[in-house]
DOLOSE-88293 format. One record per residue: x, y, z of N, C-alpha, C, O in turn. Coordinates in steps of 0.02 Angstrom, whole numbers, padded with zeros to 5 digits, always signed. Each point is the difference from the previous one (the first is absolute). Last residue first. Layout:
! residues N
XYZXYZXYZXYZ;...
This chain:
! residues 204
-04620+11937-00421+00009+00073+00001+00037+00023-00062+00013+00059-00009;-00179-00274+00041+00071+00016-00008+00008+00076-00006-00031+00031-00042;-00163-00176+00177+00013+00041-00059+00074+00019-00003+00029+00021+00050;-00101-00252+00063-00003+00072+00015+00016+00039-00062+00037-00024-00044;-00122-00247+00131+00035+00047-00044-00007+00071+00027-00044+00015+00041;+00018-00300+00009-00010+00065+00032+00040+00049-00041+00061-00009-00009;-00169-00243-00063+00056+00046+00006-00023+00064+00035-00056+00024-00009;-00028-00290+00020-00023+00068-00014+00058+00048+00012+00029+00001+00055;-00030-00246-00015+00010+00020-00069-00023+00070-00017+00003+00019-00059;+00011-00122+00293+00029-00048-00046+00017+00028-00069+00056-00009-00023;-00148+00138+00210-00046-00055-00016+00026-00046-00054-00038-00028-00039;+00171+00247+00033-00044-00022+00054-00044-00057-00025-00010-00008-00060;+00253+00164+00004-00047-00053-00022-00042-00020+00060+00026-00011+00054;+00137+00243-00141-00013-00056+00044-00048-00049-00031-00026+00010-00055;+00112+00191-00052+00035+00006+00064-00011-00059+00046+00034-00007+00051;-00044+00103-00327-00022-00053+00046+00041+00003+00063+00062-00005-00002;-00127+00212-00169+00054-00044+00021-00028-00051+00049-00038+00018+00044;-00071+00148-00260+00005-00020+00070+00060-00045+00012+00029-00028-00047;-00175+00209-00134+00062-00039+00008+00010-00014+00074-00001+00046+00041;-00237-00001-00180+00046+00025+00051+00061-00046+00005-00007-00061+00004;-00191+00021-00143+00057+00034-00031+00051+00027+00049+00054+00021-00020;-00306-00056+00099+00031-00036-00055+00056+00042-00032-00008+00059-00014;-00045+00011+00263-00039-00013-00060+00039-00039-00053+00061-00007+00006;-00054+00037+00269+00046-00009-00056-00041-00017-00062-00020-00058-00009;-00023+00194+00262-00021-00050-00049+00051-00002-00057+00030+00051-00017;+00037+00026+00269-00019+00025-00065-00020-00058-00046+00035-00050-00005;+00062+00039+00229-00060+00040+00009-00029+00023-00067-00051+00035-00001;+00198-00271+00048+00007+00072-00001-00068+00035+00007-00052-00032-00001;+00109-00206-00021-00014+00023+00067+00005+00075+00006-00007+00029+00054;-00055-00212-00265+00045+00052+00025-00022+00020+00070-00059+00002+00015;+00043-00234-00195-00033+00049+00043+00051+00055+00015+00060-00007-00013;-00100-00208-00186+00040+00046+00041-00045+00045+00043-00057+00015-00018;+00087-00244-00178-00041+00037+00048+00043+00042+00046+00055-00019+00018;+00023-00039-00274-00005-00031+00066-00042+00043+00047-00003+00061-00007;+00091-00114-00263-00048+00042+00035-00014-00033+00067-00028-00055+00002;+00256+00043-00179-00058-00031+00034-00046+00054+00028+00020+00057+00009;+00215-00124-00177-00047+00053+00019-00064-00032+00027-00030-00043-00031;+00288-00059+00036-00066-00007-00030-00046+00055+00025-00003+00014+00060;+00234-00070+00014+00002+00013-00072-00066-00010-00035-00002-00013-00060;+00023+00006+00300+00032-00059-00030-00004+00004-00077-00016-00049-00034;-00131+00227+00110+00030-00044+00051+00027-00062-00035-00036-00032-00039;-00082+00292-00009+00041-00052-00029+00035-00038+00056+00040+00028+00037;-00286+00110-00042+00069+00000+00023+00038-00057-00033-00029-00053-00015;-00225+00194+00054+00039-00034-00051+00074+00006+00019+00024+00055+00013;-00251-00055+00154+00054+00037-00031+00032-00042-00055+00000-00062+00004;-00249+00087+00153+00049-00040-00036+00053+00046-00031-00015+00056-00021;-00164-00053+00250+00003+00015-00071+00049-00046-00034+00014-00054+00024;-00163+00058+00210+00055-00033-00032-00003+00016-00074-00042-00026-00036;-00044+00184+00251-00019-00053-00047+00063-00035-00024+00056+00019+00017;-00049+00146+00156-00071+00002-00014-00025-00053-00049-00059-00016-00001;+00277+00093+00125-00021-00070-00011-00074-00005-00014-00033-00048+00021;+00140+00264-00006-00012-00033+00064-00028-00070-00007-00046-00020+00036;+00017+00154-00259+00042+00016+00058-00019-00041+00061-00056-00026+00004;+00013-00067-00257-00025+00051+00046+00046+00008+00060+00035-00047+00020;-00001-00028-00287+00013-00025+00067-00021+00055+00049+00026+00056-00004;-00082-00129-00275+00012+00048+00054+00006-00033+00069-00035-00047+00017;+00108-00080-00239-00065+00014+00029+00010+00042+00062+00041-00017+00042;+00151-00002-00156-00044-00021-00054-00074+00009+00019-00038+00029-00038;+00295+00080+00113-00066-00021+00021-00043-00016-00061-00004+00040-00047;+00275-00067+00050-00052+00049-00012-00068-00029+00022-00013-00059-00009;+00290+00015+00089-00054-00019-00045-00049+00057-00010+00010+00056+00024;+00249-00148+00092-00042+00056-00020-00053-00025-00049+00015-00039-00045;+00127-00091+00259-00009+00011-00072-00045+00059-00013-00040+00020+00042;+00099-00120+00175+00041+00056-00022-00002+00011-00076+00038+00041-00026;-00130-00274+00092+00020+00051+00049+00048+00050-00031+00047-00017-00034;-00131-00187-00070-00032+00063-00018+00019+00057+00047-00011+00058-00015;+00076-00291+00037+00040+00034-00050-00030+00066-00023+00031+00038-00036;-00139-00192+00185+00050+00042+00035+00044+00037-00050+00032+00050+00018;-00197-00214-00083-00027+00067+00009+00050+00047+00034-00004+00061-00008;+00039-00273-00151+00016+00015+00070-00018+00073+00011+00035+00045-00023;-00108-00241-00170+00006+00069+00021+00016+00004+00074-00036-00028+00042;+00012-00163-00216+00043+00005+00059+00011+00072+00022+00056+00019+00017;-00279-00135-00151+00072+00004-00009+00037+00010+00066-00027-00015+00054;-00215+00012-00103+00027-00065+00019+00076-00002-00007+00032-00052+00011;-00159+00244-00073-00010-00011+00072+00033-00065+00023+00023-00006+00057;-00031+00059-00286+00051+00039+00035-00004-00011+00074+00051-00004+00035;-00217-00090-00168+00064-00034-00012+00057+00034+00036+00044-00032+00028;-00253+00135-00023-00002-00061+00040+00064-00040-00009+00025-00029+00048;-00055+00222-00178+00011+00018+00070+00000-00062+00045+00038-00004+00048;-00090-00024-00274+00071+00018+00006+00016+00017+00073+00052-00020+00026;-00275-00020-00081+00038-00062+00004+00075+00013+00004+00036-00039+00031;-00176+00226-00055-00018-00035+00062+00041-00063+00008+00028-00014+00053;-00012+00139-00251+00040+00029+00054-00017-00032+00067+00043-00004+00044;-00167-00068-00233+00071-00012-00011+00042+00025+00058+00042-00036+00027;-00273+00085-00030+00012-00071+00014+00074-00017-00006+00028-00036+00042;-00094+00252-00104-00009-00009+00073+00015-00072+00020+00034-00012+00050;-00035+00063-00280+00058+00029+00033-00004-00010+00076+00050-00018+00032;-00235-00053-00162+00060-00040-00016+00060+00026+00038+00038-00039+00029;-00237+00162-00013-00006-00063+00035+00062-00043-00011+00025-00031+00047;-00041+00231-00166+00009+00014+00071-00002-00064+00041+00040-00010+00046;-00089-00003-00274+00072+00008+00010+00015+00017+00073+00052-00020+00026;-00278+00003-00088+00032-00065-00006+00075+00006+00013+00029-00041+00036;-00161+00236-00045-00010-00037+00063+00034-00068-00002+00027-00023+00051;-00021+00151-00249+00037+00034+00054-00006-00037+00066+00050-00009+00035;-00177-00065-00218+00070-00015-00011+00043+00031+00055+00048-00031+00024;-00276+00083-00023+00010-00071+00017+00073-00020-00008+00027-00037+00041;-00090+00254-00110-00003-00007+00073+00013-00072+00021+00038-00012+00047;-00051+00058-00278+00060+00031+00029+00001-00008+00076+00052-00015+00029;-00245-00056-00146+00058-00043-00016+00063+00026+00032+00039-00039+00028;-00231+00172-00013-00008-00060+00041+00059-00047-00010+00027-00027+00048;-00035+00219-00183+00012+00018+00070-00004-00061+00045+00042-00010+00044;-00095-00021-00270+00070+00018+00006+00017+00015+00073+00050-00024+00026;-00274-00012-00085+00038-00063+00003+00074+00014+00008+00035-00038+00034;-00176+00222-00067-00014-00031+00066+00040-00064+00008+00029-00012+00052;-00018+00122-00260+00033+00040+00052-00009-00032+00069+00046-00003+00040;-00052-00166-00243-00036+00061+00016+00035+00036+00057+00040-00029+00035;+00107-00126-00198-00047-00004+00056-00039+00066+00007+00025+00053-00020;+00157-00122-00144-00067+00023-00016-00051-00009+00055-00060+00000-00014;+00308-00038+00000-00040-00058-00019-00074+00018-00011-00041-00044-00012;+00200+00208+00083+00025-00027-00063-00042-00059-00025-00006-00010-00060;-00039+00102+00273-00022+00046-00053+00022-00027-00069-00038+00003-00048;+00111-00120+00238-00072-00007-00009-00026+00044-00055-00043-00021-00039;+00269+00042+00103-00011-00063-00036-00075-00009-00014-00020-00020-00055;+00080+00202+00188+00024+00011-00069-00013-00062-00043-00022+00005-00057;-00023-00020+00287-00048+00043-00033+00018+00012-00073-00043+00000-00044;+00194-00116+00178-00058-00042-00015-00054+00040-00035-00033-00024-00045;+00224+00138+00124+00016-00041-00058-00058-00045-00020-00012-00011-00059;-00013+00147+00255+00011+00040-00059+00011-00041-00063-00031+00012-00052;+00012-00123+00260-00064+00032-00018+00008+00040-00064-00042-00005-00046;+00234-00085+00147-00038-00050-00038-00067+00028-00022-00023-00016-00055;+00152+00157+00187+00040-00017-00058-00039-00049-00045-00006+00011-00060;-00084+00048+00268-00011+00051-00051+00043-00011-00062-00019+00020-00055;+00041-00173+00238-00070+00003-00023-00009+00049-00057-00028-00017-00052;+00238+00002+00163-00012-00056-00046-00071+00002-00028-00010-00014-00059;+00067+00171+00225+00036+00015-00062-00013-00055-00051-00013+00015-00059;-00073-00052+00271-00034+00059-00029+00031+00017-00067-00036+00012-00049;+00137-00175+00184-00058-00027-00035-00039+00056-00035-00028-00010-00054;+00211+00073+00187+00025-00042-00054-00059-00027-00042+00003+00002-00061;-00049+00117+00258+00021+00044-00054+00024-00039-00060-00013+00019-00057;-00165-00142+00208+00066+00029+00012+00017+00046-00058-00032-00002-00053;-00167-00171+00139+00001+00071-00017+00067+00031+00021+00007+00026+00056;-00035-00258-00021-00029+00012-00065+00005+00073-00021+00018+00015-00057;+00105-00206+00231-00012+00071-00010-00024+00013-00071+00037-00011-00048;-00005-00192+00243-00018+00007-00070-00020+00073-00012-00055+00020+00020;+00145-00034+00192+00023-00060-00034-00012+00009-00075+00044+00020-00037;+00002+00162+00254-00041-00025-00054+00029-00062-00033+00061-00007-00006;-00012+00055+00268+00010+00035-00063-00041-00032-00056-00026-00056+00008;+00048+00010+00239+00032-00045-00047+00012+00032-00067+00041-00024-00039;-00149+00151+00203+00064-00022+00027+00037-00045-00048+00060+00008-00011;-00280+00066-00034+00048+00055-00009+00069-00019+00025+00050+00023-00026;-00232-00170+00056+00020+00001-00070+00051+00055-00013+00043-00008-00043;-00144-00012+00257+00051-00052-00012+00024+00000-00072+00058-00013-00013;-00144+00237+00140-00028-00058-00034+00055-00050-00017+00054+00019-00021;-00044+00149+00232+00019-00003-00070-00027-00064-00030+00007-00054+00029;-00018+00135+00203-00060-00001-00041+00016-00002-00074-00045+00007-00041;+00215+00001+00212-00039-00061+00011-00061-00003-00045-00023-00055-00016;+00259+00180-00050-00062+00012+00037-00042-00064+00004-00003-00039-00047;+00271+00041+00032-00056-00006-00046-00065+00009+00039-00011-00036+00049;+00205+00051+00075+00018+00038-00060-00056+00000-00051-00011+00050-00034;-00003-00166+00242+00024+00067+00020+00019+00042-00060+00007+00061+00007;-00107-00281-00010+00070-00006+00020+00031+00067+00020+00060+00005+00014;-00292-00067-00100+00011+00001+00072+00072-00006+00020+00014-00011+00059;-00075-00082-00296-00041+00044+00040+00018-00005+00074+00012-00054+00027;+00118-00090-00170+00004+00071-00017-00044+00044+00044+00026+00045+00033;+00023-00293-00049+00016+00037+00060-00001+00075-00013+00022+00038+00043;-00067-00203-00214-00047-00011+00055+00014+00042+00061-00045+00013+00039;+00094-00018-00300+00030+00038+00054-00044-00006+00062-00032+00049+00020;+00093-00193-00271-00048+00031+00046+00038+00036+00054+00059-00012+00011;+00047-00022-00260-00013-00034+00063-00052+00037+00040-00013+00059-00011;+00110-00001-00212-00066-00029+00008-00013-00033+00066-00055-00026+00011;+00198+00233-00149+00012-00052+00051-00068-00028+00020-00045+00037+00021;+00093+00072-00267-00021+00011+00069+00018-00058+00045+00003-00057-00021;+00044+00165-00215+00033-00058+00031-00014+00004+00074+00046+00008+00040;-00116+00109-00293-00019-00010+00069+00033-00062+00027-00008-00055-00028;+00137+00179-00161-00064-00035+00006-00017-00003+00074+00043+00010+00043;+00119+00180-00171-00010-00057+00045-00070-00030-00003-00050+00035-00007;+00199+00172-00071-00073-00006+00004-00021-00055+00047-00037+00011+00047;+00268+00020-00089-00028+00058+00034-00075-00007+00009-00026+00014+00054;+00197-00161-00172-00005-00009+00072-00028+00058+00038+00009+00005+00061;+00023-00053-00304+00061+00028+00030-00004-00001+00076+00045+00024+00034;-00228-00103-00165+00059-00040-00020+00064+00027+00031+00047-00039+00011;-00249+00157+00024-00003-00065+00033+00062-00041-00015+00028-00032+00044;-00058+00237-00154+00019+00010+00070+00000-00066+00039+00042-00011+00043;-00120+00009-00266+00073+00013+00002+00024+00008+00072+00052-00027+00018;-00283+00005-00053+00034-00063-00015+00075+00009+00004+00035-00043+00028;-00169+00235-00003-00008-00045+00058+00038-00065-00011+00034-00025+00045;-00047+00175-00225+00045+00026+00052-00002-00045+00062+00052-00015+00030;-00204-00032-00200+00067-00016-00022+00052+00022+00051+00048-00036+00014;-00272+00099+00019+00009-00072+00012+00070-00022-00019+00031-00041+00035;-00092+00262-00083+00008-00009+00073+00012-00073+00016+00042-00016+00042;-00089+00067-00265+00065+00027+00018+00013-00011+00075+00055-00020+00020;-00266-00035-00103+00049-00049-00024+00071+00023+00019+00042-00042+00018;-00219+00187+00025+00001-00054+00049+00048-00056-00022+00029-00034+00043;-00063+00221-00189+00034+00019+00063+00004-00056+00051+00050-00007+00034;-00163-00044-00246+00070+00020-00007+00033+00020+00067+00051-00029+00017;-00290-00033-00033+00047-00055-00011+00073+00022+00001+00042-00032+00031;-00228+00189-00013+00008-00041+00059+00056-00051-00009+00042-00009+00045;-00101+00148-00225+00023+00044+00054+00011-00038+00065+00043+00018+00040;-00140-00131-00222+00072+00012-00013+00029+00044+00055+00057-00011+00022;-00287-00025-00017+00035-00061+00018+00076+00006-00012+00040-00027+00037;-00180+00205-00103-00001-00007+00073+00039-00061+00022+00038+00003+00049;-00076+00034-00279+00055+00040+00026+00004-00005+00076+00054+00001+00029;-00235-00100-00145+00061-00040-00004+00060+00038+00028+00044-00030+00030;-00251+00144-00038-00007-00059+00044+00065-00041-00001+00023-00021+00053;-00047+00201-00203+00014+00023+00068-00002-00058+00050+00040-00002+00046;+00025-00061-00295-00058+00030+00033+00021+00023+00070+00050-00023+00027;+00125+00008-00238-00030-00037+00056-00060+00037+00027-00003+00061+00000;+00151+00024-00172-00052-00045-00026-00035-00039+00055-00053-00029-00012;+00239+00176+00051-00060+00039-00016-00057-00044-00023-00058+00017+00008;+00270-00115+00030-00030+00021+00063-00065+00038-00012-00049-00009+00035;+00178-00055-00222-00027-00060+00034-00037+00020+00064-00055-00024+00013;+00173+00190-00131-00062-00018-00035-00033-00060+00033-00061-00004+00005;+00271+00070+00076-00050+00050+00017-00067-00017-00032-00053+00007+00032;+00236-00142-00088-00018-00009+00071-00056+00048+00020-00048-00020+00034;
């Protein structure tokens, strides 16, 4: 094993250094998803025509922010998938005798392709979930974690990861508190506004 590693060029070692750790992270993500912790995007897709100006959602808030992201390309999940495939594609390119430039180009294209495939897959999964029988009221008093930052005083519509009806979902949320809620903050759902936007507060 040691002799094999020493025989590799520095260029090839770089791809192994990328491929191995990101593959481990990707594997952990897959396991967490299967046990209901990681979760696929299962966004609520309805429109919120009454959101701006209801006293809770700022009138100047962009409509896209209210409905939340649809097709999400630049996510942590895609970031991990990109570098996982980038690393392994680079290794394959080297094994097939590609030039250094071609190896990098090949690895980047493969990484972008897997990002596109995953984004498309989760987009259609979210649309299928949207057409299901989610009762948003079942999210009340549930505990979740902030996925996209939520600004204080209803400053924006962020997103939280929460398990509702035995399914892990990413749902739009605001906070009426005085403190911003960064990614990873543990929160409790205290209310619902504009039909499908959760009101959350930081869990003490």
